[in-house]
C-alpha positions as CSV (number, residue, x, y, z in Angstrom):
1,M,118.2,20.2,100.7
2,K,120.2,21.4,103.7
3,R,122.0,23.8,101.4
4,F,118.7,25.2,100.2
5,V,117.5,25.6,103.8
6,W,120.7,27.3,104.9
7,R,120.7,29.5,101.8
8,S,117.1,30.5,102.5
9,L,117.8,31.2,106.1
10,F,120.9,33.3,105.1
11,F,118.9,35.4,102.7
12,S,116.0,35.7,105.2
13,V,118.4,37.0,107.9
14,L,120.0,39.2,105.4
15,A,116.6,40.6,104.2
16,I,115.5,41.1,107.8
17,G,118.8,42.8,108.6
18,L,118.6,45.0,105.6
19,F,114.9,45.8,106.5
20,M,115.9,46.7,110.0
21,F,118.8,48.8,108.8
22,L,116.6,50.7,106.4
23,T,114.1,51.2,109.2
24,W,116.8,52.4,111.6
25,Q,118.2,54.7,108.8
26,D,114.8,56.2,108.3
27,L,114.2,57.0,112.0
28,Q,114.5,60.7,112.7
29,P,115.4,62.4,116.0
30,F,112.9,64.4,118.1
31,P,113.4,67.9,119.5
32,D,114.6,68.3,123.0
33,D,111.2,69.4,124.1
34,L,107.7,69.6,122.5
35,M,107.3,73.3,123.1
36,L,109.0,73.8,119.7
37,R,111.0,76.8,121.0
38,D,113.6,76.5,118.2
39,S,111.1,76.2,115.3
40,E,111.2,78.7,112.5
41,V,109.0,81.8,113.0
42,K,107.6,83.1,109.7
43,K,105.6,85.9,111.3
44,V,105.6,87.0,114.9
45,Q,102.4,87.9,116.8
46,I,102.1,91.3,118.3
47,L,100.5,91.7,121.7
48,D,99.3,94.7,123.6
49,R,100.6,95.7,127.0
50,A,98.1,93.4,128.7
51,N,99.1,90.5,126.4
52,H,96.0,90.7,124.3
53,P,96.6,89.9,120.6
54,L,96.8,92.8,118.2
55,T,97.5,90.5,115.2
56,V,96.5,86.9,114.4
57,T,98.6,84.9,111.9
58,Y,98.4,81.3,110.7
59,Q,101.4,81.5,108.4
60,N,103.7,79.6,110.7
61,D,104.1,75.8,110.4
62,W,103.2,75.4,114.1
63,N,100.8,77.0,116.5
64,L,103.3,79.3,118.3
65,H,100.9,81.9,119.6
66,D,97.9,80.1,121.2
67,R,99.6,77.3,123.1
68,V,98.2,76.4,126.5
69,S,99.3,74.1,129.2
70,L,97.5,70.7,129.6
71,H,95.9,71.9,132.9
72,Q,94.3,74.8,131.1
73,I,92.5,72.5,128.7
74,P,89.2,71.3,130.3
75,E,89.4,67.6,131.4
76,T,86.1,66.9,129.7
77,L,87.5,68.0,126.4
78,Q,90.6,65.8,127.0
79,H,88.5,62.8,127.8
80,I,86.3,63.2,124.7
81,I,89.3,63.6,122.3
82,I,91.1,60.6,123.9
83,L,88.0,58.5,123.5
84,S,87.5,59.6,119.9
85,E,91.1,59.2,118.8
86,D,92.9,56.8,121.1
87,Q,90.8,55.1,123.8
88,R,93.8,53.2,125.2
89,F,96.2,56.2,125.1
90,Y,97.3,55.7,128.8
91,E,97.8,52.0,128.3
92,H,99.9,51.5,125.2
93,S,103.6,52.4,124.6
94,G,103.0,54.3,121.4
95,V,101.2,51.8,119.2
96,D,97.9,50.2,119.9
97,W,98.4,46.8,118.3
98,S,94.9,45.6,119.2
99,A,93.4,48.6,117.4
100,R,95.7,48.1,114.4
101,W,94.7,44.4,113.9
102,H,91.0,45.3,114.3
103,A,91.4,48.1,111.8
104,L,93.2,45.8,109.4
105,L,90.3,43.3,109.6
106,Q,87.8,46.1,109.0
107,N,89.6,47.4,106.0
108,I,89.9,43.9,104.5
109,K,86.3,43.2,105.1
110,A,85.2,46.6,103.5
111,G,87.7,46.2,100.6
112,R,89.0,49.7,101.3
113,I,90.6,51.7,104.1
114,V,87.8,52.7,106.5
115,R,89.9,53.0,109.6
116,G,93.4,54.1,110.4
117,A,93.9,53.2,114.0
118,S,96.7,55.7,114.5
119,T,97.3,56.5,118.2
120,I,97.6,60.0,119.5
121,T,101.3,59.3,119.8
122,E,101.6,58.2,116.2
123,Q,99.7,61.3,115.1
124,A,102.1,63.4,117.0
125,V,105.0,61.6,115.2
126,R,103.3,62.3,111.9
127,M,103.1,66.0,112.8
128,L,106.7,66.1,113.8
129,H,108.0,64.0,110.9
130,P,105.7,64.4,107.9
131,R,106.0,61.6,105.4
132,P,104.0,60.3,102.4
133,R,101.1,58.1,103.5
134,T,102.5,54.7,102.7
135,F,102.7,51.3,104.5
136,W,106.4,52.0,105.0
137,S,105.6,55.3,106.7
138,R,103.2,53.5,109.0
139,W,105.9,50.9,109.8
140,V,108.5,53.6,110.7
141,E,106.0,55.7,112.6
142,G,105.4,52.7,114.9
143,F,109.0,52.6,116.0
144,E,109.2,56.4,116.3
145,A,106.0,56.4,118.4
146,Y,107.7,54.0,120.8
147,R,110.8,56.2,121.0
148,L,108.6,59.3,121.5
149,E,107.0,57.8,124.5
150,Q,110.4,56.8,125.9
151,Q,111.6,60.4,125.6
152,F,108.5,62.2,126.8
153,S,105.7,61.6,129.2
154,K,102.1,61.0,128.2
155,A,101.1,64.4,129.5
156,D,103.8,66.1,127.3
157,I,102.6,64.2,124.3
158,L,98.9,64.9,124.9
159,E,99.6,68.6,125.5
160,F,101.6,68.8,122.2
161,Y,98.8,67.0,120.4
162,L,96.0,69.2,121.7
163,N,98.0,72.3,120.8
164,Q,99.1,71.3,117.3
165,V,96.5,68.9,115.9
166,P,95.5,70.3,112.5
167,Y,92.1,71.9,111.8
168,A,90.7,73.6,108.7
169,S,91.9,77.0,107.5
170,N,95.4,76.5,108.8
171,R,94.3,76.4,112.4
172,R,96.2,74.2,114.8
173,G,95.1,73.1,118.2
174,V,91.9,73.2,120.1
175,V,92.3,76.8,121.2
176,Q,92.5,78.1,117.6
177,A,89.7,75.8,116.5
178,A,87.4,76.9,119.3
179,R,87.9,80.6,118.4
180,H,87.7,79.9,114.7
181,Y,84.3,78.2,114.8
182,F,82.7,79.4,118.0
183,D,84.6,82.6,119.0
184,R,85.0,81.0,122.5
185,D,87.8,80.3,124.9
186,L,88.2,76.7,126.0
187,E,86.7,77.2,129.4
188,T,83.5,78.6,127.9
189,L,82.8,75.7,125.5
190,N,79.6,73.8,126.0
191,L,79.5,70.0,125.8
192,K,78.3,69.8,122.2
193,E,81.1,72.2,121.0
194,M,83.7,70.0,122.7
195,V,82.3,66.9,121.0
196,V,82.3,68.8,117.6
197,L,86.0,69.7,118.1
198,A,86.8,66.0,118.7
199,V,84.9,64.9,115.6
200,L,86.6,67.6,113.3
201,V,90.0,66.2,114.1
202,R,89.2,63.1,112.0
203,S,89.0,65.0,108.7
204,P,89.5,68.7,109.1
205,S,88.9,69.6,105.4
206,R,86.0,67.3,104.7
207,L,84.2,68.2,107.9
208,D,84.9,71.9,107.9
209,L,81.9,73.6,109.5
210,R,82.4,76.7,107.5
211,Y,81.2,74.8,104.5
212,G,78.1,73.2,106.1
213,N,77.8,70.7,109.0
214,K,75.7,68.0,107.3
215,D,78.6,65.5,107.1
216,I,79.4,65.9,110.8
217,R,76.0,64.5,112.0
218,P,76.8,60.7,111.7
219,S,80.2,61.1,113.3
220,L,78.7,63.3,116.0
221,K,76.0,60.8,116.8
222,G,78.5,57.9,116.9
223,L,80.9,59.6,119.2
224,T,78.1,60.8,121.5
225,E,76.8,57.2,121.8
226,R,80.3,56.1,122.8
227,L,80.4,58.9,125.4
228,L,77.1,57.7,126.8
229,A,78.2,54.1,126.8
230,Q,81.3,55.0,128.7
231,K,79.1,57.0,131.2
232,L,81.0,60.2,130.4
233,I,77.7,62.0,129.7
234,T,74.2,61.5,131.0
235,E,71.1,60.7,128.9
236,I,70.0,64.3,129.2
237,E,73.3,65.5,127.9
238,Y,73.2,63.0,125.1
239,Q,69.9,64.3,123.9
240,A,71.1,67.9,124.2
241,I,74.1,67.2,122.1
242,L,72.1,65.6,119.3
243,N,69.2,68.1,119.4
244,S,70.6,71.5,120.4
245,P,71.6,73.9,117.5
246,L,75.2,74.5,116.7
247,Q,75.9,78.2,116.7
248,L,79.0,79.3,114.6
249,N,80.5,82.8,115.4
250,D,83.1,84.7,113.5
251,P,85.9,85.8,115.8
252,P,86.7,89.5,115.5
253,L,90.1,90.8,116.1
254,P,89.9,92.0,119.8
255,V,91.7,95.3,119.1
256,Q,91.8,97.3,115.8
257,A,95.5,98.3,115.5
258,T,96.4,97.1,112.0
259,H,98.4,100.2,111.1
260,F,100.4,100.0,114.3
261,A,101.1,96.4,113.8
262,N,102.1,97.0,110.1
263,H,104.5,99.8,111.3
264,L,106.0,97.5,113.9
265,Y,106.5,94.7,111.3
266,R,108.2,97.1,108.9
267,H,110.7,98.0,111.6
268,S,110.8,94.5,113.2
269,S,114.3,93.7,112.1
270,D,115.7,96.1,114.7
271,F,114.3,94.3,117.7
272,I,113.1,90.8,116.8
273,T,115.5,88.0,117.9
274,E,115.8,84.7,116.0
275,N,112.7,82.5,116.3
276,Q,110.9,85.0,118.5
277,A,107.2,84.2,118.3
278,K,105.6,87.1,120.1
279,L,106.3,90.9,120.5
280,H,104.9,92.5,123.6
281,S,104.1,96.1,122.6
282,T,103.3,99.1,124.7
283,L,99.9,99.7,123.1
284,D,96.9,99.8,125.5
285,G,94.2,97.7,123.8
286,Q,91.3,98.9,125.9
287,L,92.3,102.6,125.5
288,Q,92.8,102.0,121.7
289,Q,89.2,100.8,121.5
290,K,87.8,103.7,123.5
291,L,89.6,106.3,121.4
292,Q,88.7,104.5,118.2
293,A,85.0,105.0,119.2
294,I,85.6,108.7,119.9
295,L,87.3,109.3,116.6
296,D,84.7,107.4,114.6
297,Q,81.8,109.1,116.3
298,R,83.4,112.5,115.6
299,L,83.8,111.6,111.9
300,R,80.2,110.7,111.7
301,N,79.3,114.2,112.9
302,L,81.6,115.7,110.3
303,V,80.3,114.0,107.2
304,N,78.7,117.3,106.0
305,R,82.0,119.1,106.5
306,Q,83.8,116.8,104.0
307,V,86.1,115.1,106.6
308,K,86.9,111.5,105.8
309,H,90.0,110.6,107.8
310,G,91.6,111.2,111.2
311,A,94.2,109.9,113.5
312,I,95.0,109.9,117.3
313,L,98.4,109.2,118.7
314,V,98.9,109.0,122.5
315,V,102.2,108.7,124.3
316,D,102.9,108.3,128.0
317,H,105.9,110.6,128.2
318,A,106.2,110.0,132.0
319,Q,106.8,106.3,131.3
320,N,109.7,106.4,128.8
321,N,107.6,107.7,125.9
322,E,105.5,104.5,125.6
323,I,103.1,104.6,122.7
324,L,99.6,103.8,124.2
325,T,97.3,104.2,121.1
326,W,97.7,104.4,117.4
327,V,94.2,105.1,116.1
328,N,93.2,105.6,112.5
329,S,89.7,106.2,111.2
330,G,89.1,102.5,110.4
331,I,86.0,100.6,111.6
332,F,83.9,103.5,110.4
333,S,84.7,105.9,107.6
334,A,82.7,109.0,107.0
335,N,81.5,108.1,103.5
336,G,80.6,104.5,104.4
337,R,83.5,102.9,102.6
338,A,86.1,100.6,104.0
339,A,89.0,102.0,106.1
340,S,92.0,103.5,104.2
341,Q,95.0,101.4,103.7
342,I,97.1,104.6,104.3
343,D,98.4,105.1,107.8
344,A,97.5,108.8,108.6
345,I,100.0,108.7,111.5
346,T,103.0,108.2,109.3
347,T,101.8,110.2,106.2
348,P,103.5,113.6,105.8
349,R,101.1,116.6,105.9
350,Q,101.4,120.3,106.3
351,P,101.5,121.0,110.1
352,G,100.1,124.6,110.0
353,S,101.1,126.5,113.2
354,T,102.1,123.4,115.2
355,L,105.9,124.1,114.7
356,K,105.8,127.5,116.3
357,P,106.5,126.4,119.9
358,F,109.9,125.0,118.8
359,L,110.7,128.2,117.0
360,Y,110.0,130.3,120.1
361,A,111.9,127.9,122.2
362,M,114.9,128.6,120.1
363,A,114.4,132.3,120.5
364,L,114.2,131.9,124.2
365,E,117.4,129.9,124.2
366,R,119.1,132.7,122.2
367,G,118.2,135.5,124.5
368,W,114.6,136.4,124.1
369,H,112.2,136.0,127.0
370,A,108.5,135.7,127.5
371,A,108.1,139.5,127.7
372,T,110.1,140.3,124.6
373,L,108.1,142.6,122.3
374,I,107.5,141.4,118.7
375,D,105.8,143.5,116.1
376,D,102.6,142.0,114.8
377,A,102.1,144.1,111.7
378,P,101.5,143.4,108.0
379,L,104.7,141.8,106.5
380,A,105.8,141.3,102.9
381,E,108.9,139.4,102.0
382,A,110.6,139.0,98.6
383,V,110.0,135.5,97.1
384,G,111.7,135.1,93.8
385,T,110.8,138.1,91.7
386,G,107.7,139.0,93.7
387,L,106.4,139.6,97.2
388,H,104.7,137.3,99.6
389,H,102.3,138.9,102.1
390,Y,102.2,137.2,105.5
391,R,98.9,137.5,107.3
392,N,97.4,136.3,110.6
393,Y,94.6,133.7,110.5
394,S,92.0,136.3,111.6
395,R,93.5,139.0,109.3
396,T,93.8,141.1,112.5
397,Y,97.0,142.8,113.6
398,Y,97.8,143.8,117.2
399,G,101.0,145.8,117.0
400,L,103.7,145.2,119.5
401,L,103.0,142.1,121.5
402,R,104.9,140.1,124.1
403,L,106.3,136.7,123.0
404,R,103.8,135.0,125.3
405,D,100.9,136.6,123.4
406,A,102.4,136.1,120.0
407,L,102.8,132.3,120.6
408,G,99.6,131.9,122.7
409,N,97.5,133.5,119.9
410,S,99.5,131.7,117.2
411,L,100.1,134.9,115.2
412,N,101.9,134.5,111.9
413,T,103.8,137.8,111.3
414,P,105.5,137.6,114.7
415,A,106.5,134.0,113.9
416,V,108.1,135.1,110.6
417,R,110.0,137.9,112.4
418,T,111.1,135.3,115.0
419,V,112.4,132.8,112.4
420,Q,114.3,135.7,110.8
421,Y,115.9,136.3,114.2
422,V,116.9,132.7,114.9
423,G,117.7,131.9,111.2
424,T,115.7,129.6,108.9
425,S,118.6,127.3,108.5
426,A,119.1,127.0,112.2
427,F,115.4,126.4,112.7
428,L,115.4,123.6,110.1
429,M,118.4,122.0,111.8
430,Q,116.6,122.1,115.1
431,L,113.5,120.5,113.7
432,R,115.5,117.7,112.3
433,E,117.1,117.2,115.7
434,L,113.6,117.0,117.1
435,G,112.9,114.0,114.8
436,F,111.3,115.7,111.8
437,N,113.0,113.6,109.2
438,S,110.2,114.3,106.7
439,L,111.7,117.8,106.3
440,G,114.3,116.6,103.9
441,A,114.4,119.5,101.4
442,D,117.0,122.3,101.4
443,V,116.4,125.4,103.5
444,D,115.8,127.5,100.3
445,F,112.8,125.3,99.5
446,Y,111.0,126.3,102.7
447,G,112.2,129.8,103.4
448,D,110.6,131.8,106.2
449,G,107.4,129.9,105.5
450,L,108.8,127.0,107.5
451,A,107.7,128.9,110.7
452,L,104.1,128.7,109.4
453,G,104.2,125.0,108.4
454,N,104.8,125.1,104.7
455,G,106.8,121.8,105.0
456,E,105.3,118.4,105.5
457,V,105.6,116.3,108.7
458,T,103.9,113.3,110.2
459,L,101.8,113.1,113.3
460,L,104.3,110.6,114.6
461,E,107.1,113.1,114.3
462,L,105.0,115.9,115.7
463,V,104.1,114.0,118.8
464,Q,107.7,112.8,119.2
465,A,108.8,116.5,119.2
466,Y,106.2,117.6,121.7
467,T,107.3,115.0,124.1
468,V,110.6,117.0,124.3
469,L,108.7,120.0,125.7
470,A,106.7,117.7,128.0
471,K,109.9,116.1,129.3
472,Q,111.6,119.3,130.2
473,G,113.7,119.4,127.0
474,I,114.8,115.8,126.9
475,F,114.5,114.0,123.6
476,T,113.6,110.3,124.2
477,P,112.8,108.1,121.2
478,L,109.2,106.8,121.2
479,K,108.9,103.3,122.7
480,W,107.0,100.5,120.9
481,L,108.0,97.4,122.9
482,K,107.7,96.8,126.7
483,N,111.1,95.4,127.1
484,A,113.0,97.8,124.8
485,D,115.5,100.2,126.1
486,N,115.0,103.6,124.5
487,S,117.0,105.7,127.0
488,K,120.4,105.2,125.4
489,N,119.6,107.9,122.8
490,N,118.4,110.5,125.3
491,R,119.7,114.0,124.8
492,F,118.9,117.5,125.9
493,L,117.5,119.7,123.1
494,F,116.1,122.6,125.2
495,T,116.8,123.6,128.7
496,P,114.2,122.7,131.4
497,E,113.6,126.5,131.9
498,V,112.8,127.1,128.3
499,S,110.6,123.9,128.0
500,S,108.7,125.0,131.2
501,L,108.1,128.5,129.7
502,I,106.8,127.1,126.4
503,A,104.5,124.7,128.3
504,D,103.3,127.5,130.6
505,I,102.5,129.7,127.6
506,L,100.6,126.9,125.7
507,S,98.5,126.2,128.8
508,D,97.7,129.9,129.6
509,P,94.2,130.9,128.7
510,D,95.2,134.6,129.1
511,A,97.9,134.2,126.5
512,R,95.5,133.1,123.8
513,R,92.6,135.4,124.7
514,L,93.0,137.7,121.6
515,E,92.4,135.0,119.0
516,F,90.7,132.1,120.9
517,G,89.1,133.7,124.0
518,Q,89.9,132.7,127.5
519,G,87.4,129.9,127.8
520,G,86.0,127.5,125.2
521,L,87.4,124.2,124.0
522,L,91.0,125.0,124.7
523,H,90.4,125.6,128.5
524,F,90.9,122.1,130.0
525,P,90.0,121.2,133.6
526,V,93.6,119.9,134.1
527,Q,96.5,122.1,133.1
528,T,97.3,121.1,129.6
529,A,99.6,122.7,127.0
530,I,97.7,122.9,123.7
531,K,98.7,123.9,120.2
532,T,96.4,123.8,117.2
533,G,97.2,124.2,113.5
534,T,95.4,124.5,110.2
535,S,97.0,124.1,106.8
536,T,96.2,126.0,103.6
537,D,92.6,125.6,102.3
538,Y,91.7,123.6,105.4
539,R,93.4,120.5,104.1
540,D,94.8,119.6,107.5
541,A,93.5,120.3,111.0
542,W,95.7,119.5,114.1
543,A,95.5,119.6,117.8
544,I,98.5,118.7,120.0
545,G,98.5,118.7,123.7
546,F,100.4,117.4,126.8
547,N,99.8,117.4,130.5
548,Y,101.8,116.1,133.4
549,R,101.9,112.6,131.9
550,Y,100.4,112.2,128.4
551,T,101.2,113.7,125.0
552,V,98.4,113.5,122.5
553,G,98.3,114.3,118.8
554,I,95.1,114.7,116.7
555,W,94.9,115.0,112.9
556,L,91.8,115.4,110.7
557,G,91.7,115.8,106.9
558,N,91.4,113.8,103.7
559,L,94.1,111.5,102.6
560,D,93.3,112.3,99.0
561,Q,94.3,115.9,99.7
562,Q,90.8,117.3,99.2
563,P,90.0,120.3,101.4
564,M,87.5,120.2,104.3
565,L,84.8,122.8,104.8
566,S,86.2,125.3,107.2
567,V,87.4,122.7,109.8
568,S,90.3,124.3,111.8
569,G,92.5,122.9,114.4
570,A,90.8,124.9,117.1
571,S,87.4,123.3,116.4
572,S,86.9,119.6,115.7
573,P,90.5,118.3,116.5
574,A,90.4,120.4,119.7
575,L,87.1,118.8,120.7
576,I,88.6,115.3,120.1
577,L,91.6,116.3,122.1
578,R,89.4,117.4,125.0
579,A,87.6,114.0,124.9
580,V,90.8,112.1,124.8
581,F,92.3,113.8,127.8
582,A,89.0,113.3,129.7
583,E,89.4,109.6,129.1
584,L,93.1,109.6,130.0
585,N,92.5,111.6,133.2
586,R,89.6,109.4,134.3
587,H,90.4,107.7,137.7
588,Q,93.8,109.5,137.8
589,D,95.3,111.7,140.5
590,T,96.1,114.6,138.2
591,Q,98.8,117.2,138.6
592,A,99.9,120.5,137.2
593,L,102.6,120.8,134.5
594,P,106.1,120.8,135.9
595,L,107.7,124.3,136.3
596,S,111.5,124.6,136.5
597,P,112.6,125.9,140.0
598,Q,115.1,128.0,138.2
599,L,112.4,130.3,136.9
600,S,111.4,133.5,138.8
601,A,108.1,135.3,138.7
602,V,108.2,139.0,138.2
603,E,105.4,141.5,137.7
604,I,105.6,143.3,134.4
605,C,103.6,145.8,132.4
606,R,101.6,144.1,129.7
607,E,102.1,146.8,127.0
608,T,105.8,147.5,127.4
609,G,107.0,144.1,128.7
610,L,109.1,146.0,131.3
611,I,109.4,145.4,135.0
612,K,106.6,147.2,136.8
613,K,107.9,149.8,139.2
614,G,106.2,151.3,142.2
615,H,105.3,154.5,140.3
616,D,104.1,152.8,137.2
617,D,100.4,152.9,136.4
618,C,100.0,150.0,133.9
619,N,98.0,146.9,133.3
620,S,100.3,144.2,134.8
621,R,100.7,140.5,135.1
622,L,103.2,138.0,136.5
623,E,105.8,136.6,134.1
624,W,108.4,133.9,134.4
625,F,112.1,134.5,133.7
626,T,115.4,132.7,133.8
627,T,118.2,134.3,135.7
628,D,119.9,135.5,132.5
629,H,116.6,136.8,131.1
630,L,115.8,138.6,134.3
631,I,119.2,140.4,134.4
632,A,118.8,141.5,130.8
633,L,115.2,142.6,131.5
634,Q,116.3,144.6,134.6
635,E,119.0,146.3,132.6
636,T,116.6,147.1,129.8
637,S,113.9,148.4,132.3
638,N,116.5,150.7,134.0
639,N,117.6,152.1,130.6
640,H,114.1,152.4,129.4
641,V,115.0,151.1,126.0
642,N,112.2,149.4,124.2
643,Q,112.7,145.6,124.0
644,A,111.4,145.6,120.5
645,E,114.3,147.8,119.5
646,I,116.7,145.4,121.3
647,K,115.6,142.0,120.1
648,Q,114.2,142.6,116.7
649,I,117.3,144.0,115.0
650,H,118.4,141.8,112.1
651,L,119.2,142.1,108.5
652,K,116.3,141.9,106.2
653,Q,118.6,141.9,103.1
654,P,120.5,139.9,102.1
655,A,118.6,136.7,102.7
656,E,120.6,133.7,104.1
657,Y,122.5,131.8,101.4
658,V,121.3,134.2,98.6
659,Q,123.4,134.1,95.4
660,L,124.0,137.4,93.5
661,A,125.4,137.8,90.0
662,L,127.2,140.8,88.6
663,D,125.6,142.2,85.5
664,P,128.2,142.0,82.6
665,R,126.5,145.1,81.0
666,I,127.5,147.3,83.9
667,P,131.0,148.2,85.0
668,E,131.8,146.3,88.2
669,Q,132.8,149.4,90.1
670,Q,129.3,150.8,89.5
671,E,127.4,147.8,90.8
672,A,126.0,147.9,94.3
673,F,123.7,145.9,96.5
674,A,121.5,147.3,99.2
675,L,122.1,146.1,102.8
676,I,118.8,146.6,104.7
677,L,118.0,146.4,108.4
678,A,114.5,145.1,109.4
679,E,112.5,147.7,111.3
680,P,111.6,148.8,114.0
681,L,114.9,150.3,115.1
682,P,115.8,152.4,118.2
683,K,114.6,156.0,118.0
684,G,116.8,159.0,118.7
685,K,120.4,159.7,118.1
686,G,122.9,157.0,117.0
687,K,124.4,155.3,114.0
688,I,124.6,152.1,112.1
689,E,127.9,150.5,111.1
690,W,127.7,148.2,108.1
691,L,130.0,145.2,108.2
692,I,131.1,142.8,105.4
693,N,133.3,140.0,106.6
694,Q,133.6,141.8,110.0
695,Q,135.1,144.9,108.4
696,I,133.2,148.2,108.5
697,V,132.3,149.2,104.9
698,G,130.0,152.1,105.7
699,V,128.2,154.1,108.4
700,T,124.7,155.7,108.3
701,D,122.6,157.4,111.0
702,L,119.8,155.5,112.8
703,N,117.2,157.0,110.5
704,T,118.8,155.4,107.5
705,P,118.5,151.6,107.8
706,R,119.9,151.1,104.3
707,F,123.4,151.1,102.8
708,L,124.5,150.5,99.2
709,W,127.6,148.2,99.2
710,P,129.7,148.0,96.1
711,L,129.6,144.4,95.0
712,Q,132.6,142.2,95.1
713,R,132.9,138.6,93.9
714,G,133.2,135.9,96.5
715,S,131.6,134.5,99.6
716,H,130.7,137.0,102.2
717,H,129.0,137.6,105.6
718,A,127.0,140.7,106.2
719,Q,126.2,142.3,109.6
720,A,125.2,145.6,111.1
721,R,126.1,147.2,114.4
722,V,123.4,149.5,115.7
723,I,124.6,152.1,118.2
724,A,122.0,154.2,120.0
725,L,122.6,157.0,122.5
726,S,120.3,156.3,125.4
727,D,120.6,159.3,127.7
728,S,121.8,162.9,127.9
729,H,125.2,161.9,129.2
730,G,126.0,160.2,125.9
731,D,125.8,156.6,127.2
732,S,125.3,154.3,124.3
733,K,123.7,150.9,123.7
734,E,124.7,148.7,120.8
735,W,123.5,145.5,119.1
736,L,125.2,143.4,116.5
737,T,122.9,141.5,114.1
738,P,123.5,137.8,113.3
739,A,125.8,137.2,110.4
740,V,124.1,136.4,107.1
741,G,126.1,134.5,104.5
742,F,125.7,135.1,100.8
743,L,127.6,134.6,97.5
744,V,128.5,137.1,94.7
745,K,129.3,135.5,91.3
């Protein structure tokens, strides 16, 4: 008998020991804190500059975005949930044994599980260590609940619970539940809504209010009676909870910036650190909403002009190029359909005349100045086996014009002559330096038409490039995130003097008077540099502007490439641009555009572009010049040589990178190719020296701007040296054209 007893005792101790070992082995450690800072982030949340959410996501395992401190949760709500879930929360050490035994008796009496009796601490353990719902799990959770309370305070545990307790639709915590059902912050909840949140914790799926609230009434009544019995509410409040209607509200996203958020997500790998839950962007949510309303209202007015889509991009170039708005036509679309899934800000479109300021900036860097005369006359250039005729938008030609007027009036034929002066290849390279990565084709694909916008660029690239002019020639990458450092890639692309000149021209009503008039939409109250553009067949209409602080880009069109009805950049986009700057300048101490102190103002004659002298009787104006420009202008004015003759001289033929092939049917010694100078040329006596690979191969007089050069196989560079006799003493003036490379096969 004794042997049996000892054997039974041995096996009992062994069983208990094994049982405790298995229990100890199944216990899991808790994190160092209950903020879950090291938890995996499946999708970050993007906030605006004032920390308002631009995105809402429930894909993460935990509530990482809407956590609040315990003191920010109303005490009434805390008391209600504690009474509902764990009345003796502040008394037990993790497990409420009294409640467990009471629940066990109720379950036995009912013949089924009608009560769980899990404490708030045990529910927290269950969230931290999910297990199958078994008796063994309940056993282990009891030990872990005790350990959790040894490691953390009651306040820590309650704060974790109220932030992470599951609700329906993947919501966690009382903050997300309050917004999901009532579109309210916690401090604005009424008493009934607080009681409802406490009841929903018991069975989030079964009691989901979005699928009717009939099942919640018994539980709501029972909890309300307990609150009354505990004197946590009055009789009047009790009746109000039971009889007042429950109003559900759908929470809208505070700021419509879906395309901005998607763009940020696509480039998030560059600046998201491991387990980072939130990104603080530079976007101004309030401004975004205001400009969204401006764009949508304008699109409503353009329904009959067949305009469906638009976009507004605003950058604060004075604050490190921070992006303030990223607006797409979204909440409203002109035809009543849902917003486009295509982001118009990052979609390449033809920019029309909006690239011209960068072309003229290059010309100014290479020796031209604001008074350089450019011939605005009909122009035809060889394209393939035919001719392409370049025309101005108004089909009007003004003859010799100063660079200021050519750019201010956005004339096409002067722009083509300018790109021929700076070189299409050099212009394309400069545009890529400015950030126009969409211009990825070879230079031959674009030709001289690049000056008129025959390529495709994005509004994002265009605004980035205009910030260079606004920032006195400094390229600074656009800034998306508040704490990002975008200054390490800063570089000078234009001098401050040239940038100031271009800005001054674009803000000068007098410079645009020929085509746009001196008043109208483009004359802003605050000095603003403005450029508009319209693509072929009115498929795109642009307006870009910058003042002392902000750079703004507007695009209107149809993302399905359908043309609009005569909507140009100088009309509807300019009207939106005006409204946007009015909003930006509101309550601001505005300033003029910066002007480089290295520029000097000189009175010139409008028609000749020469310095006005005391005896000159001409229509004059003040013009700005750099020191080098002014020296050249003074020399030119003293010699009375027309600037058009000086600056326009370049080879019209051959074209850059052209490839020629010898005709096998003709003897090689009889094959020749015409070298042709573009006109106008200096008048009077002089000569032209024709150079191949820097060697003179022929000479003609000034009246013969053409020379037949015997073809030779190989790679060559062609130039012409123009020598003009400028006075009776035989003094001469000469100019050497830029070298043009070509190939003979």
